[in-house]
Structure formats: structure tokens, C-alpha cells
N, C-alpha and C positions, 0 to 999 in steps of 0.2 A: 537227766542222765545223758540223753542224746547230745544235748548242747555241750556238756562236759567232754564227752568222748570225741566229738568233732573238733573242739577247740584244743584239747590237750593230748589227744592220742592220734587220731586219724588225719586230720587236715592241718591244724594249727602248726605243729612242729615242722611239717614239710614246707608249708608256705613261708614260715619264718626263715628256714634254712635256704630256700631258693631266692627269696626276694629281699631279705634282710631289712624289713621295715623299721623305722625309728619313730620315737614319740617324745614330745616335750610337753610339760605341763600336766602330766598325769596326776600330780598331787592336787590338782584342782577338782578332781572327781571325788566326791565324798565316799568314805569307806562304807558307810551305811546310809540308808534313807533315800527317798525318791528325789529324782532330778530329771530335767529334760536336757538332752544333748542336742543342740541345734547346730547342724553341720551344713557347709556348702556341699554341692553335689556335682561331681565331675564325671563319675563313672559308676556303673553297676557294682563294681567291686568295692566301692566305699563301704557298703554294708558288710563286707568281709573283713577289711583291714581295721576299721575302727574297733569293733568288738574284740578282735584278736589282740589289740594292744592294751586292753584294759583288763583288770583283775576281775571285775564284776560283769555278769551277763548284761546284755543290752537287747531290748526288743525294739525293732524298727517298724514304723509305718511304711509299708511297701505297696506299690501300686497293685491293684487287683489282678492285672494282666499276668503278673508273675505266678499266679495261682491257677490260671485257667489255660495255660499253654497245652498244645497237643503234641503227640509223638514222644520220642525218648527224651529230647531236650526239655519239653514242657513238663514231663513227669519228673525229671531230675530237678528242675528248678522248683517245682511245687514241693517236692520232698525236702529239698534243702531249706526252703523258706519256712515251712511248717515245723521242721525239726529244730530249727534254730530260734523258734519263738517269734517269727515275724508276723505282723498283723496286716491283713489285706485291707487296703484303703481304696474304696470306690470313689473315684474323683468326679463322678457324674453329678454329684450334689444330691440334695434332698435327703430322704430317710436313710438311704444306704450310707452316705457319707456321715450322717449323724450317728449311725450305729457304730461305724468304725472309730469315730472320735470318742464315743462312750467307752468302747473297749480299751482304747488307749488310756483313758482316765482310770480304768480299773487297774491297769498295769502300774500306773503311778500310785494308785491307792494301796497297792500291796507293798509299797516302799521300794519299788524297782526303778531301774534306769530305762528311760524311753528315748529313743533316737528319732529325730525328726529332721527332714530336709525342708526348711521353710520356703524355699523356692518352688517346691511342689513337683519339680521334675529336674532331670539333669540339665546342666548348662549346655547349650548347643555350641558354644564357642569359647568357653573358659572364663567368661565374665560372670560376675555375681549379679543376680537379678532380684527384683522386688519380691519381698516375702509375702506369703499368704498368712492371713490373720488367725488361722486355726491354732497355731502354736501359742499365740498370746492368750486366746481364750482358755486353752488347757492350763497354761501356767498360772493364770489368775484363779481359775476355778479350783485347781488342785493346791494352790498356795505353795508352789515349789520353785526353786531357783532354775534358771536357764543357763546352761554352760555352753559358750560358743566353741565350736570345733572347726578346724580347717584341715581338709584333706589336701595333701601336697603331691602333685604329679600323678595322681591316679588317672586323670584324664589323658595323660601322655601314655601311661602304661596300657590302658584299655579304653580308647575313645569309643564313642557311639558307633555302632556298626561292626566293631571288631569282635571276633568270637573268642580269641585267646589272648591273655595278657602278655605283654613283653616282659622279658626278664630285666628288671631294673629296680632300683630302690624307690620306695615311696615313704611318705611320712605323715604323721598326725600331730597337729599343734592344738593344744587345749588351753583355752583362756580361763580367766577368773570368772566365777559364777556371777550372774546378773540377778539382782534382787528387785522384784516388782511389787513388794508388799505395800508400797505406797498407793497402789491402785486396788487395794482389797475391796471387794464388793462391787467393782465397776466392770465386771466381765461382760455385761450386757451393753456397754457403751461402745459403739463401733469406732468412735474417734479415739478412745483410749486403746482399743485393740490395735488400731493402725499405728498409734504412737509407740506402743510396746513392740510391735513387730518391726517397725523402722529402727528402733533402738537396738534390737537384736541384729539386724542386718548391718548397721553401722559398726557394731562390735566385731562382726565377722569380717567386714571390709578392712578394718584397722588391724585385725589379727593376721590376715592373710595377704593384704595388699592387692587383692584382685580389683580390676577395673569394675566399677559399679554402673549398672544401667537401670534406671527407674521405670522399668516395664516388666511384665511377667515373662518368664522364660518360655512358657507355653505359647504366648503370643508370637514370640520370635520364631519358635519352631514352626508354627503354622504358616508364618509369612515365608520362611525359607522353603517349606514344602510346596507352597503355591507358586514360587518363582521359577 
């Protein structure tokens, strides 16, 4: 109910009226049934505009820090994330990350849409970076299609470090579903997982035309922070 109220009553209509977002390829999202939406990640507001432009609810894997912030901003962020069905993803690895991935599989198991940013974090410079293989494992274990999604200009609207979005148009481009059924039963093979992940990233690069860098975005962020 909260998700519906936020999208169609309190937040959605206002955001659409102010920013006039556009979408192409929405017909590639199935009307029913589970699927994974694999999106590039340019801004924190990607998780707002993508669900806003689809008729079906979308649950995203969101970094755990969004759920642990302090003060008024931290409370508001936590409230929004939980209220819109987002899933806290502990990126430290080990049992915590495993639990988050299992929760994501439960979302898919219900026949819902799951949104994932394969790069694992926002791009620090607008490039498309190497994908993490968790998305491949989920797609193969759940036996669901992966739908590539490109967010357009959200990084310009609200770049890293900016607290309020600029008033400008942004867009969503949705590609045709990717079928990985040929790898059925091979979700334990790390070479297969890397191959599937790379195929997803190639589809994203072709769909959006971003410059691709074959290293992890987190590595680049750490390097920039240390310089």
C-alpha cells in the first residue's frame, strides 16, 4: 500500500510533473512473472526514476548504508528505502552478503521484478564498469530473464555529492530480455558466471553507448579517494 501511495499519489505525480521523465522499451518488461532488471548506475535517484516509469513494482538491492544513516536525513532515507521495498545489501562479503542475495532470490521467487546494479556502486565518472557476478548467479539459480536498462542523464541531474536534483529531463531505455537458459545448472561454475555477467555488461554498453572500462567501479573510487 505504501509503495502504491508513494508512486501514484504523494511522490510520483509531483516528480513526473517537475522532471518530465521519458521511457522507451517498456514493452520489454513482462506484464507478469519474475525478471531481473540490470541497470547502469549513475546516481542515487536511479532507484526513483526506474520504478516510476514502470507499471509494476520493482525491488532494488540497495547498499546497507542507506538503512543505517543517522539524523533526519538518515531516518528519511531509511524510511523511504524500506517503504518502497528496497533490500539492504551488505557488500562486506561473507554470510551478510549471502543473506541479502537469498532475500533477493525470494523476491524473484514470488514472481516479482528485482532491480540490480551489476557494477555494484555508482559510476564515479559516467563510464560503465565491470559487472559483479552476483547477478549471473541469481539469474541462473532463479531461471529468469535479465532485462538490460540504461538510465539517461541521471548522473547530470544529481551527481555524486549533490544533495538536490537539478530540474531537467532524464530518461530510461529498456532493452530486450536476455535468456541464459543454456547455462541451466551451471550457477556454480565461476567461469560461466563471469561469461554471463560480461554478456550483460556488453548488452548495457550497446544499449547506452557508454564508454566501458574493464575494472571495478569500486576500485576506481578507492584510487580517486587516495589521490
